[in-house]
C-alpha angles and dihedrals in degrees: 000000000000122000089252092053090048091051091050091048090053092049092049097049111150095217136052118265130203128204104249117174117186138140110248143180118231115204118193127209092268090055093254110147131206137172120261137176122217118227106180141343139215133176090270107033152006130226113220139175121227134175098232129044120261126212116250110251091025112145119224144145127243122207127191141144127253132180112242119177090346093306127110106239123190113221130190124191129188121214147123138262111261097178140353122200130177110238108198112274094331095086133246124330109218131193107218110196110205119232113236101281131206123262093272092055091049089050091052092049091048089051092050091049093051099043124080099231 
């Protein structure tokens, strides 16, 4: 996918997105962890920044904290890498497609999307 195609895909996203900036921990299938930063979130995926490239299709989990009803709540989502693009010197922008979560995960995402964080 070229940078232009990626930009068009982002403009034509079928669902609403919300800016969502958090520090996160990305854990790969072999239990290797690395730091990540979330960029935005939708009901189906997250965009994150990482320092090293990730293989498309790679399964991982992403953990971060959110404030829900004035309490810090740790969340962990499983998913897979849908794209990975180098962004200048900032690192790699990664599309992290969320695995179908249970009802509690969907409730947390809905809360994040509705709140002004």
